N, C-alpha and C positions, 0 to 999 in steps of 0.2 A: 788864242793859239790852239791849233789842233794837236791833240796829244796822240802819240802813236799807239798801236794795238787797238783791240776791240773795246768798245764802250759796253757797260752793263746793259743787258737786254731789257730789263725792267727798271722802273724808277727805284733807286735805292731807298729802302725803308728800314723798319726796325730790325728785321732779321739780317739785312745786309750790314747794318752797323754792328750787330753782335758778331757776325762772321768776320768782320774786319778786325775786331779785337782778338778773336781766336787766331786769325792769321798773323797778327803781330806777335803773339806768343810763339807760333810756329817759326816765324822768321828769326827771332832771337835765339831760340833753342837749337835751331838747325844750322846756325852759322857761328862756329867758334871764334871767327875773326871779329865778331861783334861783341863778344863777351867782355873784353876789357872796357869798352864804352858803356856796356850795360851795368858794369860793376861800379862805375864812378859815383852815382848817387848814394849808394850804400857806403862806400868808402869815405866819401865826403861827410856824410851824416855821422859815421862813427868817429871820424877824426875831430869834427867840430864838437861832438858830445864829449869826447875825452878831454879836449883842451878846456872847454868851458867848465866841465865838472871838476877837473883838477884845480883850476884857478878858483872856482867857487868854494870847494872844500878847504883849500888853503886859506882863503879869506875868512870863511866861517870859523876855522880853527883859531885864527888870530883874534877874532872878535868875541867868541864865546867866553873866554876867561875874564874878559872885562865887564861882563854882565853881572851886576851885584845880586846876590841872593836876597830874598825877602828878609826883613828884620825878624829876629827871633829864631832863625834856623841856624843851628850850629853845625859844626863839622861832624856830622853823624853818618852812619851807613845809609840811612834813608835819603839824606840829602845827596849823597854820592850817587845813589841809584837814580834819583830824579835828574841830576845833572847829566848822567850818562844817557838817560832816555832822551832828554832834550837835545843833547848833542847828536844822537843818532837820528832823531827826527829832522834836525836841521840839515844833516848830510843827505838824508833821503830827499828832502825838498830841493836841495841844490842839484842833485842828480836828475830829478824829474824836470826841473826847469832847463837844465843843460840838454836833456834829451829832446824836449819840445823845441828849443831854439835850434839845435843841431839838425833835426829832421825838417823844420820849417825852412831853414836856409839852404838845405842841401839841393833842393830842386833848382832854384835860380842860379846857384853856383855851379850846377852841373849842366847848364844850358848848352855849352859847347859840345858835350858828349851826346846829349839828346838830339841836337841838330845834326850831329854826325850820323846818328842812327837813321834819322829822317832821310838824309841824302842817300844813304846806302839802300834804303827801301825803295826810294823813287828810282834810283839807278837800276835796281833789279826788275822794276816794272816797266822800264823803257821810257820813263818820264824825262823831260829835259832838265839839265842842270841849271840851277838858279844862281844868280850873282850873290855871293855872300854879303850880308849887311855889315856895315861898319859897327864897331863896338857901341858907339853912341846911338846908332839906329836901333841896335838890339835892346839897349837899355830902355829907350823911349817906348818901343813897341811892347816890351814886357810890362812897363808901368801902365800903358794904355790897357793892356789885357787885365791887369789887376783891378784897375778902376772900373772897367765894365763888369767884371765879376762881382765886385762889391756893390755897384749900383743895382745890379740885378738880384743878388743874393740877400743882402741885408734887409731890404724892405719885405721880401717874400717870407724869409724865415722869421723876421720880427712879427709879422702879422699872424703867421701860423702858430708861433709860440704863444702870443696873446690869446688867440682863439682857444688853444689847448688849455690855457689857464682859466679862462672865463667860462667856457662852455663845457660842462661835464659830458663825457662820452664822445667828445669830438675827435678823439684819437683815430677812429676808424677812417676819418677823412683827412686829418692833418698829417698822419704818418705817411700814407701813400703820396700826398702832395710834396712832403719833404723829400721823399725818395726821388720823385720826379725832378724836383728842383736840383737835388744833388747830382743826379745823372746828367742834367743839362750843363751844370757848372763844371763837372768833371770832363765832359766832352769838350766844352769850350777851352778849358785849361790845356788839354793835350792837343787838340786840333789847332790851337793857335801857333804851335811850333811850325808845322808845315805851312800854315797860312802866312806867318811872319816871314819865313824864308822867301816867299814869293814877292815880298815887298808890297803886299796889298795894304791900302789904307784901312783904318779901323772900321769905317762905315761899310766897306765892302766885305770885310771879314765877318762882321755882325750879320749882314744880309745873307751871306753864304750859309752860315750856321742856321739862320732862321728859315731859309728856303728848304732846308733838309732836316727839319726838326725831328722827324720820325727816326731817321738814320742816326741822328745825334743821340736821341734817347736810348736807342738800342745799343749804341757803342758805349755810352756813359753808364748804362745800368750796371754792367759787370764791374766797372771801376768803382761805382758807388757802393756796391756790396762789399768789395774788398776793403774799401775805405773804412768800413765799420770795425775792422781789426786794427788796433793801434800799431803803426809802423809798417804794416804790410804793404802800403801803397808804394813804398820805395822799391820793393822787390818786383812789382808789376809795372812800375813807371816806364822802364825801357820798352817792354812789350806794348804798353799802352801808347807810347809815342810812335812805335812802329805801326801799330794798328791805325792810328790817326793818319799817318802818312799814306797808308794803303787806301783808307777811306776818302781822303781828299783827292787822290789821283782818280779814283773811281767816280767821284762826284763831278770832277772837271770833265772827264770823258763823257759822262752822261749829258752834261749841259752842252758840250761841244758837239755831241752826236745825236743820239736818239732823243735826248731831253730837249733839244732845241736851244734857243738863245736864253741866257740867264734872265730871270725876272727880278725886278726891283723889289 
C-alpha cells in the first residue's frame, strides 16, 4: 500500500529512531485531547496497586496475630517492639509486591488507550485507518509479542549474567550489551502496538523490526535509559507509543518509496 505524503529522504537509522521518540513526546504534550488516554496507564497502575495493597495488608493483619512467638519469650516491651517491626516489614513487603504487580499489569490493561494514541498519531500523519482487531485477536497478538520478547531476551540476558559472574572485569562488555538488548526489547514492545493494529502476522512484524535494527536501537535507547528509574516507564509509555507510531509510518513510507520493496 502506498502511504500518502513524503517518504524519508534517507534510510531511517539511529538518529531517526531517536527523533521519533522525541516526536512522540511532542505529540502527547502538545495535544490536550490525548492527555486522558495518556493518563490511563498511570491511573490503572495506581488503582491496581491500591486494591492489591489494601487486600494484602488486610490479609497480613489477620495472619500476623496467629503466628506464635518463640518459646521463652514473654510479654515484654522488647517482644512488643520485635512484633511491631515484623508487622511493619510485612506491610512494606506487601506494598512492594502490590506496586510491582500493579505496574506490571497496567500496560496490558491499558492497551485500548495506547492503541487510541497510535491511531491519533497515524491520522495526524495522513496514514490510512486500520480495521480494529477483535478482542481475541488483540489478546493473541499480545501473547505472541511477549513470547518473542522472552525468547529473545531470556537467553541473551542469561548468557551475559553468567559471563559477568564467571569472567572478572567483563562488565565493560556485558553492560553495553545489556543496554543494547534492553533497547531492542523496549523498541519491540512499543512498536508492536502499531504493527499489531495493521494485522501483520508475527513473522512479518519480526522481519520489519530486524530490517530497521539501527532505527529500533535509536528509538529504544531512550526508553531503556528511562526504564532504569523504577516506575518512570509508565509516565513515558504514552509518548513512547506515539513515537513508535511515527516511526512505523516513516519506515513504511521509506519501504514503499525511496527504500524500494521490503526485503525478507
